[in-house]
C-alpha positions as a Python dict, from the first residue, in 0.01 Angstrom:
ca = {
    (1, 'M'): (0, 0, 0),
    (2, 'V'): (193, -101, 310),
    (3, 'F'): (517, 26, 158),
    (4, 'T'): (359, 360, 69),
    (5, 'L'): (225, 413, 417),
    (6, 'F'): (555, 333, 578),
    (7, 'C'): (757, 566, 362),
    (8, 'Q'): (534, 867, 306),
    (9, 'K'): (597, 1214, 448),
    (10, 'E'): (972, 1183, 481),
    (11, 'S'): (1125, 1416, 735),
    (12, 'D'): (1403, 1656, 653),
    (13, 'P'): (1708, 1433, 707),
    (14, 'K'): (1906, 1724, 848),
    (15, 'V'): (1664, 1809, 1128),
    (16, 'L'): (1767, 1660, 1462),
    (17, 'K'): (1525, 1674, 1750),
    (18, 'G'): (1682, 1703, 2094),
    (19, 'E'): (1819, 1935, 2356),
    (20, 'E'): (1974, 2242, 2196),
    (21, 'N'): (2182, 2368, 2490),
    (22, 'T'): (2538, 2345, 2364),
    (23, 'K'): (2669, 2385, 2721),
    (24, 'D'): (2488, 2074, 2843),
    (25, 'T'): (2757, 1833, 2955),
    (26, 'R'): (2530, 1539, 3032),
    (27, 'P'): (2598, 1220, 2835),
    (28, 'R'): (2391, 1186, 2518),
    (29, 'I'): (2176, 913, 2371),
    (30, 'L'): (2161, 943, 1993),
    (31, 'F'): (1863, 764, 1840),
    (32, 'F'): (1924, 688, 1473),
    (33, 'G'): (1639, 531, 1282),
    (34, 'D'): (1335, 556, 1060),
    (35, 'S'): (971, 655, 1115),
    (36, 'L'): (943, 430, 1420),
    (37, 'T'): (1207, 644, 1590),
    (38, 'A'): (1085, 971, 1437),
    (39, 'G'): (737, 922, 1582),
    (40, 'Y'): (551, 916, 1252),
    (41, 'G'): (184, 1014, 1286),
    (42, 'L'): (216, 1154, 1639),
    (43, 'D'): (139, 1515, 1730),
    (44, 'D'): (492, 1563, 1861),
    (45, 'V'): (812, 1364, 1826),
    (46, 'D'): (854, 1385, 2204),
    (47, 'L'): (558, 1147, 2233),
    (48, 'A'): (764, 875, 2064),
    (49, 'W'): (951, 603, 2246),
    (50, 'P'): (1300, 765, 2238),
    (51, 'R'): (1189, 1057, 2456),
    (52, 'L'): (982, 831, 2679),
    (53, 'V'): (1280, 603, 2742),
    (54, 'T'): (1511, 897, 2811),
    (55, 'D'): (1263, 1045, 3059),
    (56, 'A'): (1216, 708, 3229),
    (57, 'L'): (1593, 671, 3269),
    (58, 'K'): (1612, 1014, 3430),
    (59, 'K'): (1352, 913, 3687),
    (60, 'E'): (1576, 620, 3776),
    (61, 'G'): (1878, 844, 3823),
    (62, 'Y'): (2037, 813, 3478),
    (63, 'D'): (2032, 1168, 3347),
    (64, 'Y'): (2094, 1173, 2971),
    (65, 'Q'): (2027, 1433, 2708),
    (66, 'M'): (1900, 1293, 2381),
    (67, 'T'): (1889, 1356, 2010),
    (68, 'N'): (1625, 1201, 1789),
    (69, 'A'): (1778, 1150, 1444),
    (70, 'G'): (1489, 946, 1311),
    (71, 'V'): (1387, 1004, 949),
    (72, 'S'): (1062, 864, 814),
    (73, 'G'): (1115, 636, 517),
    (74, 'D'): (1485, 588, 585),
    (75, 'T'): (1660, 269, 476),
    (76, 'S'): (1992, 126, 583),
    (77, 'S'): (2158, 278, 276),
    (78, 'G'): (1997, 614, 350),
    (79, 'G'): (2123, 593, 706),
    (80, 'L'): (2472, 513, 586),
    (81, 'G'): (2457, 817, 363),
    (82, 'R'): (2381, 1056, 650),
    (83, 'I'): (2566, 899, 941),
    (84, 'E'): (2879, 1111, 903),
    (85, 'W'): (2708, 1444, 966),
    (86, 'V'): (2475, 1300, 1231),
    (87, 'L'): (2783, 1199, 1430),
    (88, 'E'): (2885, 1563, 1450),
    (89, 'E'): (2684, 1543, 1773),
    (90, 'R'): (2862, 1340, 2040),
    (91, 'A'): (2709, 1001, 2115),
    (92, 'D'): (2762, 820, 2445),
    (93, 'I'): (2488, 570, 2366),
    (94, 'F'): (2406, 514, 1999),
    (95, 'V'): (2078, 343, 1912),
    (96, 'L'): (2056, 195, 1562),
    (97, 'E'): (1700, 125, 1447),
    (98, 'L'): (1696, 66, 1070),
    (99, 'G'): (1602, -211, 831),
    (100, 'A'): (1222, -216, 832),
    (101, 'N'): (1198, -17, 509),
    (102, 'D'): (1465, -236, 351),
    (103, 'M'): (1245, -534, 430),
    (104, 'L'): (932, -372, 291),
    (105, 'R'): (1118, -298, -32),
    (106, 'G'): (1246, -653, -54),
    (107, 'I'): (1610, -545, -31),
    (108, 'S'): (1848, -834, 23),
    (109, 'P'): (1915, -892, 393),
    (110, 'E'): (2282, -924, 305),
    (111, 'V'): (2279, -565, 176),
    (112, 'T'): (2097, -445, 486),
    (113, 'K'): (2343, -620, 713),
    (114, 'K'): (2640, -476, 524),
    (115, 'N'): (2501, -122, 553),
    (116, 'L'): (2423, -157, 922),
    (117, 'K'): (2770, -296, 985),
    (118, 'S'): (2922, 6, 808),
    (119, 'I'): (2716, 242, 1024),
    (120, 'I'): (2834, 62, 1338),
    (121, 'H'): (3195, 90, 1225),
    (122, 'E'): (3151, 464, 1165),
    (123, 'V'): (3020, 509, 1520),
    (124, 'K'): (3298, 301, 1673),
    (125, 'A'): (3564, 492, 1481),
    (126, 'R'): (3425, 831, 1581),
    (127, 'Y'): (3340, 751, 1943),
    (128, 'P'): (3538, 446, 2066),
    (129, 'N'): (3384, 461, 2414),
    (130, 'C'): (3027, 480, 2286),
    (131, 'S'): (2782, 204, 2383),
    (132, 'L'): (2581, 73, 2089),
    (133, 'L'): (2232, -76, 2094),
    (134, 'L'): (2109, -250, 1780),
    (135, 'V'): (1730, -258, 1750),
    (136, 'G'): (1595, -561, 1569),
    (137, 'M'): (1296, -594, 1340),
    (138, 'K'): (1110, -890, 1193),
    (139, 'A'): (1006, -955, 835),
    (140, 'T'): (644, -990, 732),
    (141, 'P'): (540, -1348, 641),
    (142, 'N'): (427, -1254, 290),
    (143, 'L'): (791, -1216, 181),
    (144, 'G'): (844, -1590, 205),
    (145, 'K'): (1008, -1817, 459),
    (146, 'A'): (1357, -1792, 312),
    (147, 'Y'): (1360, -1412, 316),
    (148, 'Q'): (1198, -1402, 660),
    (149, 'K'): (1460, -1634, 807),
    (150, 'S'): (1748, -1443, 654),
    (151, 'F'): (1617, -1100, 758),
    (152, 'D'): (1516, -1198, 1110),
    (153, 'S'): (1857, -1350, 1181),
    (154, 'L'): (2073, -1064, 1054),
    (155, 'Y'): (2035, -857, 1371),
    (156, 'L'): (2149, -1131, 1608),
    (157, 'E'): (2436, -1219, 1376),
    (158, 'L'): (2544, -857, 1354),
    (159, 'A'): (2522, -798, 1729),
    (160, 'K'): (2738, -1103, 1795),
    (161, 'E'): (2992, -1010, 1528),
    (162, 'E'): (3025, -654, 1655),
    (163, 'G'): (2998, -729, 2026),
    (164, 'I'): (2711, -489, 2086),
    (165, 'E'): (2379, -500, 2270),
    (166, 'L'): (2069, -621, 2086),
    (167, 'M'): (1702, -549, 2143),
    (168, 'P'): (1556, -840, 1944),
    (169, 'F'): (1228, -680, 1831),
    (170, 'L'): (1129, -319, 1892),
    (171, 'L'): (757, -379, 1829),
    (172, 'E'): (731, -691, 2045),
    (173, 'S'): (444, -553, 2254),
    (174, 'V'): (243, -385, 1975),
    (175, 'A'): (297, -568, 1645),
    (176, 'G'): (-27, -692, 1494),
    (177, 'I'): (-244, -547, 1771),
    (178, 'R'): (-489, -303, 1614),
    (179, 'K'): (-559, -84, 1916),
    (180, 'W'): (-190, -3, 1965),
    (181, 'N'): (-129, 96, 1603),
    (182, 'Q'): (-237, 371, 1369),
    (183, 'K'): (-470, 301, 1077),
    (184, 'D'): (-180, 186, 862),
    (185, 'G'): (-128, -106, 1099),
    (186, 'I'): (245, -38, 1118),
    (187, 'H'): (317, 273, 1321),
    (188, 'P'): (232, 273, 1692),
    (189, 'T'): (-17, 519, 1835),
    (190, 'E'): (75, 744, 2124),
    (191, 'E'): (-33, 471, 2365),
    (192, 'G'): (152, 216, 2155),
    (193, 'H'): (474, 413, 2189),
    (194, 'K'): (436, 394, 2566),
    (195, 'L'): (435, 15, 2538),
    (196, 'V'): (734, 23, 2302),
    (197, 'A'): (921, 234, 2558),
    (198, 'Q'): (842, -23, 2828),
    (199, 'T'): (986, -294, 2604),
    (200, 'A'): (1299, -90, 2535),
    (201, 'L'): (1368, 42, 2884),
    (202, 'P'): (1539, -269, 3033),
    (203, 'F'): (1801, -262, 2757),
    (204, 'F'): (1877, 104, 2819),
    (205, 'R'): (1879, 53, 3193),
    (206, 'R'): (2140, -220, 3160),
    (207, 'I'): (2363, -6, 2938),
    (208, 'A'): (2328, 300, 3162),
    (209, 'K'): (2411, 92, 3468),
    (210, 'Q'): (2720, -51, 3299),
    (211, 'R'): (2841, 293, 3193),
    (212, 'Q'): (2784, 431, 3542),
    (213, 'A'): (2991, 150, 3693),
    (214, 'L'): (3276, 210, 3450),
    (215, 'S'): (3284, 583, 3524),
    (216, 'R'): (3344, 531, 3895),
}
């Protein structure tokens, strides 16, 4: 039942939500993920954490445009399959949030890590000056200690191997707390997304500050 709830109502994988002004020269944050990025269950995708983080950065003087390339139900292999055309939009900061659906399907963490690594390599090859942020997830205990250990560690391993920033656990402030999640117990509510954005903001602030310093 958990798997079904997480993967239902898949979005059109070729619909990107973001600013549509082709003359906008501001740097871009490209959010690439699953239903947690796509804002599953919310009235509008702009209520999800990617928009909230982008707006919060702007208030602090870091003015980015953004594209939300989240697709509900997406796996790491699905992401790898669509990354080439998603990167047709320039990315100055690329946010990779995938793996939760792999975990719920019991896919080998080694496969997930390999797919995520391939996505990272695609981004680096296309946009060498792009800053990458890998968003970590955690396995549910019912999958067993061995699987849980292997899955939970793949994000840190990958971040170290690729020399990129890591947000250890996207749902740190809402996981397992009923009032911050929808009835499925997995996807944050509108208020939950506000807490997720607060968790994520320091990582984005650090990257934006670093990029600003380098551009001077």
